[in-house]
Structure formats: C-alpha cells, structure tokens
All heavy atoms as a GROMACS GRO file, in nm:
protein
  535
    1VAL      N    1   0.085  -0.118   0.000
    1VAL     CA    2   0.000   0.000   0.000
    1VAL      C    3   0.089   0.124   0.000
    1VAL      O    4   0.187   0.130   0.074
    1VAL     CB    5  -0.094   0.002   0.123
    1VAL    CG1    6  -0.176   0.128   0.127
    1VAL    CG2    7  -0.183  -0.120   0.125
    2THR      N    8   0.054   0.222  -0.082
    2THR     CA    9   0.124   0.351  -0.082
    2THR      C   10   0.024   0.461  -0.045
    2THR      O   11  -0.094   0.452  -0.078
    2THR     CB   12   0.188   0.383  -0.218
    2THR    OG1   13   0.087   0.381  -0.318
    2THR    CG2   14   0.295   0.282  -0.253
    3TYR      N   15   0.075   0.562   0.022
    3TYR     CA   16  -0.008   0.672   0.071
    3TYR      C   17   0.035   0.801   0.006
    3TYR      O   18   0.155   0.828  -0.006
    3TYR     CB   19   0.006   0.685   0.223
    3TYR     CG   20  -0.035   0.560   0.297
    3TYR    CD1   21   0.057   0.460   0.324
    3TYR    CD2   22  -0.166   0.542   0.337
    3TYR    CE1   23   0.020   0.345   0.392
    3TYR    CE2   24  -0.204   0.427   0.405
    3TYR     CZ   25  -0.111   0.329   0.431
    3TYR     OH   26  -0.148   0.215   0.497
    4THR      N   27  -0.061   0.881  -0.036
    4THR     CA   28  -0.034   1.014  -0.090
    4THR      C   29  -0.128   1.114  -0.023
    4THR      O   30  -0.239   1.079   0.017
    4THR     CB   31  -0.052   1.020  -0.242
    4THR    OG1   32  -0.183   0.974  -0.276
    4THR    CG2   33   0.051   0.936  -0.314
    5VAL      N   34  -0.083   1.237  -0.016
    5VAL     CA   35  -0.164   1.342   0.046
    5VAL      C   36  -0.198   1.445  -0.061
    5VAL      O   37  -0.113   1.480  -0.144
    5VAL     CB   38  -0.092   1.403   0.168
    5VAL    CG1   39   0.037   1.467   0.132
    5VAL    CG2   40  -0.181   1.500   0.243
    6THR      N   41  -0.322   1.491  -0.062
    6THR     CA   42  -0.369   1.585  -0.164
    6THR      C   43  -0.465   1.685  -0.102
    6THR      O   44  -0.504   1.673   0.014
    6THR     CB   45  -0.442   1.513  -0.278
    6THR    OG1   46  -0.554   1.443  -0.224
    6THR    CG2   47  -0.351   1.415  -0.351
    7ASN      N   48  -0.506   1.781  -0.182
    7ASN     CA   49  -0.613   1.876  -0.149
    7ASN      C   50  -0.590   1.953  -0.018
    7ASN      O   51  -0.676   1.955   0.068
    7ASN     CB   52  -0.748   1.807  -0.143
    7ASN     CG   53  -0.787   1.744  -0.274
    7ASN    OD1   54  -0.732   1.777  -0.379
    7ASN    ND2   55  -0.881   1.653  -0.271
    8PHE      N   56  -0.473   2.013  -0.004
    8PHE     CA   57  -0.445   2.093   0.114
    8PHE      C   58  -0.527   2.221   0.116
    8PHE      O   59  -0.534   2.291   0.016
    8PHE     CB   60  -0.297   2.133   0.119
    8PHE     CG   61  -0.207   2.028   0.176
    8PHE    CD1   62  -0.129   1.951   0.094
    8PHE    CD2   63  -0.201   2.007   0.313
    8PHE    CE1   64  -0.045   1.855   0.145
    8PHE    CE2   65  -0.117   1.911   0.366
    8PHE     CZ   66  -0.039   1.835   0.282
    9LEU      N   67  -0.590   2.250   0.229
    9LEU     CA   68  -0.655   2.378   0.253
    9LEU      C   69  -0.609   2.428   0.389
    9LEU      O   70  -0.634   2.360   0.489
    9LEU     CB   71  -0.807   2.364   0.252
    9LEU     CG   72  -0.869   2.338   0.116
    9LEU    CD1   73  -1.018   2.318   0.132
    9LEU    CD2   74  -0.841   2.449   0.019
   10PRO      N   75  -0.541   2.536   0.400
   10PRO     CA   76  -0.488   2.616   0.292
   10PRO      C   77  -0.370   2.547   0.224
   10PRO      O   78  -0.311   2.454   0.278
   10PRO     CB   79  -0.443   2.744   0.362
   10PRO     CG   80  -0.407   2.701   0.499
   10PRO     CD   81  -0.503   2.588   0.532
   11ILE      N   82  -0.336   2.595   0.106
   11ILE     CA   83  -0.230   2.535   0.026
   11ILE      C   84  -0.095   2.537   0.098
   11ILE      O   85  -0.009   2.455   0.070
   11ILE     CB   86  -0.223   2.604  -0.112
   11ILE    CG1   87  -0.144   2.520  -0.212
   11ILE    CG2   88  -0.166   2.742  -0.103
   11ILE    CD1   89  -0.217   2.400  -0.262
   12SER      N   90  -0.076   2.628   0.192
   12SER     CA   91   0.050   2.636   0.267
   12SER      C   92   0.076   2.511   0.351
   12SER      O   93   0.187   2.489   0.398
   12SER     CB   94   0.051   2.759   0.357
   12SER     OG   95  -0.051   2.750   0.455
   13GLY      N   96  -0.025   2.425   0.368
   13GLY     CA   97  -0.007   2.301   0.441
   13GLY      C   98   0.097   2.210   0.378
   13GLY      O   99   0.161   2.130   0.445
   14LYS      N  100   0.117   2.222   0.246
   14LYS     CA  101   0.218   2.142   0.177
   14LYS      C  102   0.357   2.166   0.232
   14LYS      O  103   0.442   2.078   0.224
   14LYS     CB  104   0.220   2.175   0.028
   14LYS     CG  105   0.107   2.119  -0.050
   14LYS     CD  106   0.126   2.152  -0.197
   14LYS     CE  107   0.025   2.083  -0.282
   14LYS     NZ  108   0.046   2.108  -0.424
   15ASP      N  109   0.380   2.285   0.287
   15ASP     CA  110   0.513   2.320   0.337
   15ASP      C  111   0.541   2.268   0.477
   15ASP      O  112   0.656   2.261   0.517
   15ASP     CB  113   0.529   2.473   0.338
   15ASP     CG  114   0.518   2.532   0.198
   15ASP    OD1  115   0.552   2.461   0.101
   15ASP    OD2  116   0.475   2.648   0.186
   16VAL      N  117   0.438   2.231   0.553
   16VAL     CA  118   0.460   2.191   0.692
   16VAL      C  119   0.410   2.052   0.728
   16VAL      O  120   0.441   2.001   0.835
   16VAL     CB  121   0.399   2.294   0.791
   16VAL    CG1  122   0.472   2.425   0.785
   16VAL    CG2  123   0.251   2.311   0.767
   17ILE      N  124   0.334   1.988   0.640
   17ILE     CA  125   0.278   1.856   0.669
   17ILE      C  126   0.322   1.758   0.561
   17ILE      O  127   0.315   1.788   0.443
   17ILE     CB  128   0.124   1.862   0.675
   17ILE    CG1  129   0.079   1.958   0.785
   17ILE    CG2  130   0.065   1.722   0.696
   17ILE    CD1  131  -0.068   1.993   0.780
   18THR      N  132   0.366   1.640   0.604
   18THR     CA  133   0.404   1.535   0.509
   18THR      C  134   0.348   1.402   0.555
   18THR      O  135   0.322   1.382   0.675
   18THR     CB  136   0.558   1.526   0.495
   18THR    OG1  137   0.589   1.433   0.392
   18THR    CG2  138   0.625   1.484   0.622
   19VAL      N  139   0.328   1.312   0.461
   19VAL     CA  140   0.280   1.177   0.491
   19VAL      C  141   0.381   1.077   0.434
   19VAL      O  142   0.417   1.085   0.317
   19VAL     CB  143   0.140   1.153   0.431
   19VAL    CG1  144   0.098   1.008   0.448
   19VAL    CG2  145   0.039   1.246   0.495
   20ASN      N  146   0.425   0.984   0.519
   20ASN     CA  147   0.518   0.881   0.476
   20ASN      C  148   0.447   0.792   0.374
   20ASN      O  149   0.342   0.735   0.406
   20ASN     CB  150   0.565   0.799   0.596
   20ASN     CG  151   0.667   0.694   0.560
   20ASN    OD1  152   0.646   0.614   0.469
   20ASN    ND2  153   0.777   0.694   0.632
   21PRO      N  154   0.501   0.779   0.252
   21PRO     CA  155   0.431   0.702   0.148
   21PRO      C  156   0.423   0.552   0.178
   21PRO      O  157   0.338   0.483   0.122
   21PRO     CB  158   0.512   0.728   0.022
   21PRO     CG  159   0.645   0.774   0.069
   21PRO     CD  160   0.624   0.838   0.202
   22ASN      N  161   0.507   0.500   0.268
   22ASN     CA  162   0.507   0.358   0.299
   22ASN      C  163   0.422   0.322   0.421
   22ASN      O  164   0.365   0.214   0.427
   22ASN     CB  165   0.649   0.308   0.322
   22ASN     CG  166   0.734   0.326   0.198
   22ASN    OD1  167   0.692   0.296   0.087
   22ASN    ND2  168   0.853   0.380   0.215
   23THR      N  169   0.415   0.412   0.519
   23THR     CA  170   0.344   0.381   0.643
   23THR      C  171   0.216   0.463   0.663
   23THR      O  172   0.132   0.427   0.745
   23THR     CB  173   0.434   0.407   0.765
   23THR    OG1  174   0.464   0.547   0.772
   23THR    CG2  175   0.562   0.326   0.758
   24GLY      N  176   0.204   0.576   0.596
   24GLY     CA  177   0.090   0.665   0.615
   24GLY      C  178   0.104   0.757   0.734
   24GLY      O  179   0.012   0.832   0.767
   25GLU      N  180   0.220   0.753   0.801
   25GLU     CA  181   0.243   0.837   0.918
   25GLU      C  182   0.245   0.985   0.880
   25GLU      O  183   0.314   1.024   0.787
   25GLU     CB  184   0.376   0.799   0.983
   25GLU     CG  185   0.409   0.882   1.104
   25GLU     CD  186   0.545   0.843   1.162
   25GLU    OE1  187   0.642   0.835   1.087
   25GLU    OE2  188   0.549   0.822   1.285
   26ILE      N  189   0.169   1.065   0.952
   26ILE     CA  190   0.161   1.210   0.929
   26ILE      C  191   0.265   1.276   1.018
   26ILE      O  192   0.269   1.251   1.139
   26ILE     CB  193   0.021   1.264   0.962
   26ILE    CG1  194  -0.083   1.194   0.875
   26ILE    CG2  195   0.016   1.415   0.944
   26ILE    CD1  196  -0.226   1.220   0.918
   27ARG      N  197   0.348   1.363   0.959
   27ARG     CA  198   0.452   1.434   1.035
   27ARG      C  199   0.453   1.581   1.000
   27ARG      O  200   0.417   1.620   0.891
   27ARG     CB  201   0.590   1.378   1.002
   27ARG     CG  202   0.612   1.243   1.060
   27ARG     CD  203   0.758   1.206   1.052
   27ARG     NE  204   0.780   1.098   1.144
   27ARG     CZ  205   0.873   1.098   1.237
   27ARG    NH1  206   0.955   1.199   1.249
   27ARG    NH2  207   0.886   0.996   1.317
   28LEU      N  208   0.495   1.661   1.099
   28LEU     CA  209   0.515   1.804   1.077
   28LEU      C  210   0.659   1.828   1.036
   28LEU      O  211   0.751   1.771   1.094
   28LEU     CB  212   0.485   1.882   1.204
   28LEU     CG  213   0.340   1.879   1.251
   28LEU    CD1  214   0.327   1.953   1.383
   28LEU    CD2  215   0.248   1.938   1.147
   29MET      N  216   0.679   1.914   0.936
   29MET     CA  217   0.813   1.948   0.890
   29MET      C  218   0.855   2.085   0.941
   29MET      O  219   0.966   2.129   0.916
   29MET     CB  220   0.819   1.946   0.737
   29MET     CG  221   0.788   1.812   0.678
   29MET     SD  222   0.806   1.806   0.500
   29MET     CE  223   0.696   1.935   0.446
   30GLY      N  224   0.768   2.154   1.009
   30GLY     CA  225   0.797   2.286   1.061
   30GLY      C  226   0.701   2.322   1.173
   30GLY      O  227   0.611   2.245   1.208
   31ALA      N  228   0.722   2.440   1.227
   31ALA     CA  229   0.637   2.486   1.337
   31ALA      C  230   0.503   2.536   1.283
   31ALA      O  231   0.493   2.587   1.172
   31ALA     CB  232   0.707   2.598   1.412
   32LEU      N  233   0.399   2.520   1.364
   32LEU     CA  234   0.266   2.571   1.331
   32LEU      C  235   0.239   2.693   1.418
   32LEU      O  236   0.276   2.697   1.534
   32LEU     CB  237   0.160   2.464   1.358
   32LEU     CG  238   0.176   2.334   1.282
   32LEU    CD1  239   0.065   2.238   1.323
   32LEU    CD2  240   0.175   2.356   1.133
   33ASP      N  241   0.173   2.792   1.359
   33ASP     CA  242   0.141   2.915   1.431
   33ASP      C  243  -0.009   2.937   1.427
   33ASP      O  244  -0.067   2.957   1.320
   33ASP     CB  245   0.216   3.033   1.368
   33ASP     CG  246   0.199   3.162   1.447
   33ASP    OD1  247   0.120   3.165   1.543
   33ASP    OD2  248   0.268   3.260   1.412
   34PHE      N  249  -0.073   2.933   1.543
   34PHE     CA  250  -0.217   2.951   1.555
   34PHE      C  251  -0.263   3.082   1.493
   34PHE      O  252  -0.370   3.089   1.433
   34PHE     CB  253  -0.257   2.946   1.703
   34PHE     CG  254  -0.403   2.972   1.727
   34PHE    CD1  255  -0.496   2.872   1.714
   34PHE    CD2  256  -0.447   3.099   1.763
   34PHE    CE1  257  -0.631   2.895   1.737
   34PHE    CE2  258  -0.581   3.125   1.786
   34PHE     CZ  259  -0.673   3.022   1.773
   35GLU      N  260  -0.183   3.188   1.508
   35GLU     CA  261  -0.223   3.318   1.455
   35GLU      C  262  -0.222   3.321   1.302
   35GLU      O  263  -0.294   3.399   1.241
   35GLU     CB  264  -0.133   3.430   1.509
   35GLU     CG  265  -0.170   3.477   1.650
   35GLU     CD  266  -0.129   3.380   1.760
   35GLU    OE1  267  -0.034   3.302   1.739
   35GLU    OE2  268  -0.193   3.381   1.866
   36GLU      N  269  -0.141   3.238   1.238
   36GLU     CA  270  -0.137   3.234   1.091
   36GLU      C  271  -0.248   3.144   1.035
   36GLU      O  272  -0.325   3.186   0.950
   36GLU     CB  273  -0.001   3.184   1.043
   36GLU     CG  274   0.110   3.284   1.064
   36GLU     CD  275   0.242   3.231   1.012
   36GLU    OE1  276   0.242   3.138   0.930
   36GLU    OE2  277   0.346   3.284   1.056
   37VAL      N  278  -0.251   3.019   1.079
   37VAL     CA  279  -0.352   2.923   1.034
   37VAL      C  280  -0.391   2.838   1.154
   37VAL      O  281  -0.304   2.782   1.221
   37VAL     CB  282  -0.296   2.831   0.922
   37VAL    CG1  283  -0.400   2.729   0.880
   37VAL    CG2  284  -0.248   2.911   0.803
   38ASN      N  285  -0.521   2.827   1.182
   38ASN     CA  286  -0.561   2.747   1.298
   38ASN      C  287  -0.621   2.612   1.261
   38ASN      O  288  -0.642   2.528   1.347
   38ASN     CB  289  -0.654   2.825   1.391
   38ASN     CG  290  -0.779   2.870   1.322
   38ASN    OD1  291  -0.801   2.843   1.205
   38ASN    ND2  292  -0.864   2.939   1.395
   39VAL      N  293  -0.648   2.587   1.131
   39VAL     CA  294  -0.700   2.457   1.086
   39VAL      C  295  -0.641   2.424   0.949
   39VAL      O  296  -0.640   2.509   0.860
   39VAL     CB  297  -0.854   2.457   1.077
   39VAL    CG1  298  -0.905   2.327   1.018
   39VAL    CG2  299  -0.917   2.481   1.212
   40PHE      N  300  -0.592   2.301   0.936
   40PHE     CA  301  -0.548   2.248   0.807
   40PHE      C  302  -0.641   2.132   0.771
   40PHE      O  303  -0.670   2.046   0.855
   40PHE     CB  304  -0.405   2.193   0.815
   40PHE     CG  305  -0.301   2.299   0.834
   40PHE    CD1  306  -0.258   2.334   0.960
   40PHE    CD2  307  -0.245   2.363   0.724
   40PHE    CE1  308  -0.160   2.430   0.978
   40PHE    CE2  309  -0.147   2.459   0.741
   40PHE     CZ  310  -0.105   2.493   0.868
   41ASP      N  311  -0.689   2.129   0.649
   41ASP     CA  312  -0.769   2.018   0.597
   41ASP      C  313  -0.693   1.957   0.480
   41ASP      O  314  -0.642   2.030   0.394
   41ASP     CB  315  -0.905   2.067   0.546
   41ASP     CG  316  -0.998   2.107   0.658
   41ASP    OD1  317  -1.015   2.026   0.750
   41ASP    OD2  318  -1.052   2.218   0.653
   42PHE      N  319  -0.685   1.825   0.477
   42PHE     CA  320  -0.623   1.757   0.363
   42PHE      C  321  -0.679   1.617   0.351
   42PHE      O  322  -0.751   1.569   0.438
   42PHE     CB  323  -0.471   1.757   0.371
   42PHE     CG  324  -0.413   1.703   0.500
   42PHE    CD1  325  -0.370   1.573   0.508
   42PHE    CD2  326  -0.401   1.785   0.611
   42PHE    CE1  327  -0.316   1.524   0.626
   42PHE    CE2  328  -0.347   1.738   0.729
   42PHE     CZ  329  -0.304   1.606   0.736
   43ARG      N  330  -0.647   1.553   0.241
   43ARG     CA  331  -0.700   1.421   0.211
   43ARG      C  332  -0.583   1.325   0.191
   43ARG      O  333  -0.482   1.360   0.130
   43ARG     CB  334  -0.782   1.431   0.084
   43ARG     CG  335  -0.846   1.305   0.040
   43ARG     CD  336  -0.932   1.334  -0.079
   43ARG     NE  337  -0.955   1.212  -0.153
   43ARG     CZ  338  -1.050   1.195  -0.240
   43ARG    NH1  339  -1.131   1.292  -0.266
   43ARG    NH2  340  -1.064   1.082  -0.302
   44ILE      N  341  -0.596   1.204   0.243
   44ILE     CA  342  -0.495   1.101   0.226
   44ILE      C  343  -0.556   0.986   0.147
   44ILE      O  344  -0.667   0.940   0.179
   44ILE     CB  345  -0.442   1.049   0.361
   44ILE    CG1  346  -0.373   1.162   0.436
   44ILE    CG2  347  -0.346   0.931   0.340
   44ILE    CD1  348  -0.324   1.125   0.572
   45GLU      N  349  -0.484   0.942   0.044
   45GLU     CA  350  -0.529   0.828  -0.037
   45GLU      C  351  -0.436   0.711  -0.015
   45GLU      O  352  -0.314   0.728  -0.017
   45GLU     CB  353  -0.531   0.864  -0.185
   45GLU     CG  354  -0.576   0.749  -0.273
   45GLU     CD  355  -0.570   0.782  -0.419
   45GLU    OE1  356  -0.459   0.780  -0.477
   45GLU    OE2  357  -0.677   0.813  -0.476
   46ALA      N  358  -0.492   0.593   0.008
   46ALA     CA  359  -0.415   0.469   0.018
   46ALA      C  360  -0.447   0.386  -0.106
   46ALA      O  361  -0.563   0.366  -0.139
   46ALA     CB  362  -0.454   0.393   0.145
   47ARG      N  363  -0.341   0.340  -0.175
   47ARG     CA  364  -0.360   0.263  -0.298
   47ARG      C  365  -0.275   0.136  -0.291
   47ARG      O  366  -0.157   0.142  -0.257
   47ARG     CB  367  -0.319   0.348  -0.419
   47ARG     CG  368  -0.338   0.279  -0.553
   47ARG     CD  369  -0.308   0.373  -0.668
   47ARG     NE  370  -0.399   0.485  -0.671
   47ARG     CZ  371  -0.514   0.488  -0.740
   47ARG    NH1  372  -0.550   0.383  -0.811
   47ARG    NH2  373  -0.590   0.594  -0.737
   48ASP      N  374  -0.336   0.022  -0.324
   48ASP     CA  375  -0.259  -0.102  -0.323
   48ASP      C  376  -0.193  -0.124  -0.459
   48ASP      O  377  -0.209  -0.044  -0.551
   48ASP     CB  378  -0.346  -0.221  -0.280
   48ASP     CG  379  -0.450  -0.262  -0.382
   48ASP    OD1  380  -0.445  -0.214  -0.498
   48ASP    OD2  381  -0.537  -0.342  -0.346
   49LYS      N  382  -0.117  -0.232  -0.468
   49LYS     CA  383  -0.041  -0.259  -0.590
   49LYS      C  384  -0.101  -0.376  -0.668
   49LYS      O  385  -0.032  -0.444  -0.742
   49LYS     CB  386   0.105  -0.287  -0.554
   49LYS     CG  387   0.170  -0.165  -0.494
   49LYS     CD  388   0.310  -0.191  -0.447
   49LYS     CE  389   0.362  -0.062  -0.385
   49LYS     NZ  390   0.468  -0.082  -0.294
   50GLY      N  391  -0.230  -0.396  -0.651
   50GLY     CA  392  -0.299  -0.505  -0.721
   50GLY      C  393  -0.327  -0.470  -0.866
   50GLY      O  394  -0.297  -0.361  -0.915
   51THR      N  395  -0.387  -0.567  -0.936
   51THR     CA  396  -0.427  -0.546  -1.075
   51THR      C  397  -0.575  -0.575  -1.086
   51THR      O  398  -0.612  -0.692  -1.080
   51THR     CB  399  -0.347  -0.638  -1.168
   51THR    OG1  400  -0.209  -0.618  -1.145
   51THR    CG2  401  -0.378  -0.608  -1.313
   52PRO      N  402  -0.658  -0.478  -1.099
   52PRO     CA  403  -0.632  -0.334  -1.097
   52PRO      C  404  -0.608  -0.285  -0.955
   52PRO      O  405  -0.656  -0.345  -0.859
   52PRO     CB  406  -0.760  -0.273  -1.155
   52PRO     CG  407  -0.868  -0.370  -1.111
   52PRO     CD  408  -0.802  -0.507  -1.114
   53PRO      N  409  -0.536  -0.174  -0.941
   53PRO     CA  410  -0.512  -0.120  -0.806
   53PRO      C  411  -0.642  -0.066  -0.745
   53PRO      O  412  -0.724  -0.006  -0.814
   53PRO     CB  413  -0.411  -0.008  -0.829
   53PRO     CG  414  -0.415   0.022  -0.974
   53PRO     CD  415  -0.470  -0.097  -1.045
   54LEU      N  416  -0.659  -0.092  -0.617
   54LEU     CA  417  -0.774  -0.040  -0.543
   54LEU      C  418  -0.727   0.072  -0.451
   54LEU      O  419  -0.612   0.074  -0.407
   54LEU     CB  420  -0.839  -0.151  -0.460
   54LEU     CG  421  -0.890  -0.270  -0.540
   54LEU    CD1  422  -0.939  -0.379  -0.445
   54LEU    CD2  423  -1.000  -0.229  -0.634
   55SER      N  424  -0.816   0.166  -0.424
   55SER     CA  425  -0.777   0.278  -0.338
   55SER      C  426  -0.890   0.314  -0.243
   55SER      O  427  -1.006   0.283  -0.266
   55SER     CB  428  -0.738   0.399  -0.423
   55SER     OG  429  -0.849   0.447  -0.495
   56GLY      N  430  -0.851   0.380  -0.136
   56GLY     CA  431  -0.944   0.436  -0.039
   56GLY      C  432  -0.889   0.570   0.005
   56GLY      O  433  -0.773   0.600  -0.018
   57HIS      N  434  -0.972   0.650   0.065
   57HIS     CA  435  -0.924   0.781   0.109
   57HIS      C  436  -0.992   0.821   0.240
   57HIS      O  437  -1.093   0.765   0.279
   57HIS     CB  438  -0.950   0.887   0.002
   57HIS     CG  439  -1.095   0.918  -0.016
   57HIS    ND1  440  -1.178   0.843  -0.094
   57HIS    CD2  441  -1.172   1.014   0.038
   57HIS    CE1  442  -1.300   0.894  -0.088
   57HIS    NE2  443  -1.300   0.998  -0.009
   58CYS      N  444  -0.930   0.918   0.304
   58CYS     CA  445  -0.989   0.976   0.424
   58CYS      C  446  -0.957   1.125   0.426
   58CYS      O  447  -0.862   1.170   0.364
   58CYS     CB  448  -0.938   0.908   0.551
   58CYS     SG  449  -0.767   0.943   0.590
   59SER      N  450  -1.038   1.199   0.496
   59SER     CA  451  -1.014   1.342   0.516
   59SER      C  452  -0.958   1.362   0.656
   59SER      O  453  -1.003   1.298   0.751
   59SER     CB  454  -1.144   1.421   0.502
   59SER     OG  455  -1.194   1.409   0.372
   60VAL      N  456  -0.859   1.450   0.665
   60VAL     CA  457  -0.795   1.480   0.793
   60VAL      C  458  -0.811   1.628   0.822
   60VAL      O  459  -0.789   1.712   0.734
   60VAL     CB  460  -0.645   1.443   0.789
   60VAL    CG1  461  -0.577   1.478   0.921
   60VAL    CG2  462  -0.626   1.296   0.756
   61GLU      N  463  -0.850   1.660   0.945
   61GLU     CA  464  -0.857   1.799   0.990
   61GLU      C  465  -0.762   1.813   1.107
   61GLU      O  466  -0.777   1.746   1.208
   61GLU     CB  467  -0.998   1.836   1.032
   61GLU     CG  468  -1.009   1.981   1.077
   61GLU     CD  469  -1.150   2.020   1.114
   61GLU    OE1  470  -1.234   2.031   1.022
   61GLU    OE2  471  -1.175   2.036   1.233
   62LEU      N  472  -0.661   1.897   1.090
   62LEU     CA  473  -0.562   1.922   1.193
   62LEU      C  474  -0.589   2.058   1.253
   62LEU      O  475  -0.582   2.160   1.184
   62LEU     CB  476  -0.420   1.918   1.133
   62LEU     CG  477  -0.311   1.946   1.232
   62LEU    CD1  478  -0.250   1.814   1.277
   62LEU    CD2  479  -0.205   2.032   1.169
   63GLU      N  480  -0.627   2.060   1.380
   63GLU     CA  481  -0.658   2.186   1.448
   63GLU      C  482  -0.538   2.230   1.531
   63GLU      O  483  -0.485   2.154   1.612
   63GLU     CB  484  -0.779   2.168   1.539
   63GLU     CG  485  -0.822   2.294   1.609
   63GLU     CD  486  -0.944   2.273   1.698
   63GLU    OE1  487  -1.001   2.162   1.699
   63GLU    OE2  488  -0.982   2.368   1.765
   64VAL      N  489  -0.495   2.352   1.510
   64VAL     CA  490  -0.382   2.409   1.583
   64VAL      C  491  -0.437   2.484   1.704
   64VAL      O  492  -0.524   2.570   1.690
   64VAL     CB  493  -0.300   2.507   1.493
   64VAL    CG1  494  -0.182   2.562   1.570
   64VAL    CG2  495  -0.256   2.437   1.366
   65LEU      N  496  -0.389   2.449   1.823
   65LEU     CA  497  -0.436   2.512   1.944
   65LEU      C  498  -0.343   2.626   1.984
   65LEU      O  499  -0.222   2.618   1.964
   65LEU     CB  500  -0.442   2.410   2.058
   65LEU     CG  501  -0.533   2.291   2.035
   65LEU    CD1  502  -0.524   2.194   2.151
   65LEU    CD2  503  -0.676   2.334   2.009
   66ASP      N  504  -0.397   2.730   2.041
   66ASP     CA  505  -0.320   2.844   2.090
   66ASP      C  506  -0.282   2.817   2.235
   66ASP      O  507  -0.366   2.826   2.324
   66ASP     CB  508  -0.401   2.972   2.077
   66ASP     CG  509  -0.318   3.096   2.108
   66ASP    OD1  510  -0.197   3.083   2.135
   66ASP    OD2  511  -0.375   3.207   2.106
   67MET      N  512  -0.158   2.784   2.258
   67MET     CA  513  -0.113   2.745   2.391
   67MET      C  514  -0.089   2.865   2.482
   67MET      O  515  -0.071   2.849   2.601
   67MET     CB  516   0.016   2.662   2.382
   67MET     CG  517  -0.004   2.532   2.304
   67MET     SD  518  -0.132   2.425   2.372
   67MET     CE  519  -0.055   2.373   2.523
   68ASN      N  520  -0.087   2.986   2.429
   68ASN     CA  521  -0.061   3.105   2.511
   68ASN      C  522  -0.184   3.154   2.586
   68ASN      O  523  -0.172   3.226   2.683
   68ASN     CB  524  -0.007   3.220   2.425
   68ASN     CG  525   0.126   3.184   2.364
   68ASN    OD1  526   0.202   3.106   2.420
   68ASN    ND2  527   0.154   3.238   2.247
   69ASP      N  528  -0.304   3.120   2.540
   69ASP     CA  529  -0.427   3.169   2.602
   69ASP      C  530  -0.476   3.078   2.712
   69ASP      O  531  -0.469   2.962   2.711
   69ASP     CB  532  -0.536   3.189   2.497
   69ASP     CG  533  -0.501   3.302   2.402
   69ASP    OD1  534  -0.419   3.387   2.439
   69ASP    OD2  535  -0.558   3.306   2.292
   0.00000   0.00000   0.00000
C-alpha cells in the first residue's frame, strides 16, 4: 500500500505537513502558528499494488491550538 496526500486547505499546508508514502504516518516538517492558520484540511489516499489497483481515502482535519491563552 502507498499513501499520498492531496487537497491541502490552505495550500501552505504542503510546506509543513508530510505523509510517509510507505506507512501513512503524518509528520510536521515545521512549526505551526495559531495566529497564521488554525486549521489544516487535507486528504490522504491509500492505494494497493494489485491489478487493478484499489484505493481508499480519508479526510484529515488538523486543528492548531493556541497554547498562550
């Protein structure tokens, strides 16, 4: 199974969120700032290597909390 991430809202999510294509693990590549963006929405697709390949998807909502308040 391989995992891909698509449909980032906002598009800046591509710069700070990554998904491991082999495990599907979601990781941050940078710091998140509540004042800039407080919610990221994106979609993850899992596709197998069968013939024909089958796929499934899920929607992920990542909420950034303001730890100063």
